[in-house]
N, C-alpha and C positions, 0 to 999 in steps of 0.2 A: 186592416184597421186595428189599433190597439184597443182592447176592451177590458184590460186588467186581469184576464184569465191567464194562468200559467200552470203547467204541471208542477206538482209539489216536488221540491228539492230536499225535503226534510231528511229522507233516507239516503241522500246522495252526497251530503256534506257533513262535516264534523259537527258535533254538538255545539262547540264554541262558535262556529260560523253561523249555525242556525239561530242561536241566541242573538247574535249580532244582526242577522237579517230581520228577525222579529222586532228588535228594538229600533232599527232604522226604518222599517215600514211603519212602525208606530209614530215615529217623528213626522213622516210625511202626512199621515192621517191627522195628527194633532195640528200641524200647520194649516191643513185644509179646514179643520173645525174652527180655527180662529179666523179664517178668511184671509190668511196671509199668503196663500198661494198665488201664482201668476200664470194661470193657464198651465201650459206644459213647460214653462220656463222656470229658472232658478233651480237649485240643486241642494240636496243633503247627501252626505257621503259618510262611509264608515270604513275603517281599516279592518281587513279580515284577519282574525287571530292566526298566527303561524309565522314561519320564517320568511315567506314570500312577501314582497311589498305589493300586495293586492288590495283593492278597495272595491266597495260596493256603491253603486249609484243608480239613479232612476233610469229606466228605459225611455228614450226620447219619444214623445208622443202620448205618454200616459199622464192623466191628471193625478194630482196628489191623493185624491180621495179614493183612487182605485189601485194604488200601489200595494203589493203584497210582498211577503218575505221571499216568495219564490220568483217574483217577477223582476227583482233587482238584478242588475248586471254586474258581474265581476270583471274588473279591468286591472291592468298594471299601471305603473306610473306615467306611461306615455299614452294611456287611454285605449290600449289594445284590449279587446275582449278576450278573456282567457277561460271562458266557459262555453259550453254548447248552448246556443240560444238563437232565436230568430230576431231578437231585438237588438237595437244599437243605441249608442249614447250621443249626446251633443258634445263634440270635442271642445268647443269654446267654453262650455260650462265647466268642464272638468279642469281647465287650466288653473283656476283658482284653487280647487280642491287638491289637485296633485301637488301644488306648491306647498300648501299648508301641511298635508300629510307627510311629505318628504322632509320638511324642515323641522317638524315638531313631534317628538316622541310621545307627547301627551295628547296629540291630536287624533284621538280615536274616532271622534265624531265631529263633523264640520257642517254647520248650517249656514246657508246664504240665501237671503230673501230680498225681494224688491217691493216692499210694502210702500203705500203712499206716505205714511208717517216716517218710515225709515229713510226713504229717499229724500223726503222733505227736510229732515234734520241734517242728513248727509250733505245737502246742498246749501245749508246755512253757514256763513263764514265762521261763526263762533262755535260750531259743532254742538255737542251736547252740553246744555247749561245746567247748573245746579239749582233748578227751580222746582224740582219735585223730589220726593223721598226716593223714588226709584233711580232718578238721575244721580242723586248724591251717593247712593249705594254703589253705583257703577262707574262714576266719572273717571276715577283713577285706574280703571281696568279697561278703558276703551282706547284703542289705537286708531290712526287715521291713514288712509291711503288715497293718493290723488287719482283722479279719473284719467284713464288712458284710452278710452273707447272700449268697444267690445273686446272681451278677454280672448282674443285670437292669437296674440303674440306671446309665445312661451318665454320671451325675454322678460316679460313683466313679472314673472314668478319671483325672480330674485329680489326685485324692488318691493313686491308685496310682502314677502316674508320678512324682509328687513324692517319694513314699517310696522308689521305686526309684533315683532319681537317676542316677548314672553307673555303678552297679554292675551286674555281669553276672548276679548270682544273687539270688533272693529267697525268703524263707519267707513265704507268705501264711498268717497266723495262723488256726488251726483249719481250714485249707483244703488246703494243699499246697505244692508247690515250683514254682519257675520259673527258667528259664535263658534268657539272651539271647546270641546270637552273630553275629559278622559272617559266619560260614560255618556250614554244618551241622556241621562238625567241631568248631568252638568250642562251639556250643550243646550238642553231644553230650557232649563231655568235661566240660563244666561240670555238666550234670545228672547225669552218671555219678558224679563225685566227690561231689557234694552228696547224692545218694541213698545212696551207700555210707557217707558220714559219718553220715547220719541213722540208717541201719540199725545201724551200730556203736554209736551213742549209745543207742539203745533197748536193745540187747543189754547194754551196760555198765551201764546204770541198773537192769537187772533184779536186780542184786546189791544195790541200795539206793544212794542218793546218797552216803552216808558211805563207801562202799567204792570210789568212783571216783577215779582219779588225774587231777588237772588237770596238763597239760603245764607244765614249768617256764617262767618268763617268758622266759628267754634262748632256749629252744628255740622258743617261740611266735614270737618276733621273727625268728629265723633262718628258720623255715618260712614266715613271711609273705613274706619276700623271695624264697624259692624258689618260692612259689606264682605269682609273676609270669611264670614260664615255661610256664604252662598252655597258651598258644597254640601253642608249639612242640610240646608233647606231643600236642596235638590233631591236628596235621598228621601225626604218626607213627601215631597210633591209627586214624584214619579209614579209610585204605585196607584195613586189616585187618578193620575192622568190616564193610565192604562185601563182602570176601571171605567172611566168616562168613555174611552174608546169602545170598550166592550158593550156599553149601553147604547151609544149613539152612532158608532161607525165600525161595527164588527167586521171581521174577515181579513184583517191585515196580517194575521199570524198563520197564514196558510201558504 
């Protein structure tokens, strides 16, 4: 039974890999703090610094609030485990992550979630609507990918990355949300704003579509430009996110 315990790998990996492991474990714990986890399902991954195309992902069977830097599993692009460990991964879950990591040089961290609000908006025909400030900031940064069932078919990877293009965010139709970042901070702030926008849209539409205000065109255009500063905001928010973890859910960095 997985219990979150794992021997420390800090002295057995490079400093760069350890830093990536700590940041990735922090992302898992932050998702759990927000209540965005889905038991042992969904995934967050990170590219391992170095010449090899290796990635880190959660061990199958662990809850997000028990993930640690040392418990993360290192795999190659095909999902083969390339480190000594008694844990294994969910191959279906890694299909999405391997596709994005392989196609995007800037995809150092990839977050994929199945929240109620995220799936709710992903299942709405019009997708993300410009009815909240968060949505207006992100609307032009969100791609869409049609639902093809459980991600077991590796052929889907080509279609998924084509739909993603160069955008940092995606709504996977009938499925969930996805964020890509050059850093853990960028991926975190992207998924945070996207999930907030989805939750706000579900709440607003509860009054009925005829009662919802679409933001004025001029305001949408202005907010689109303002949304380009999301990377700067990420750098400000990430240290505070780690401090929050240290207070409320410590132990990820071991």
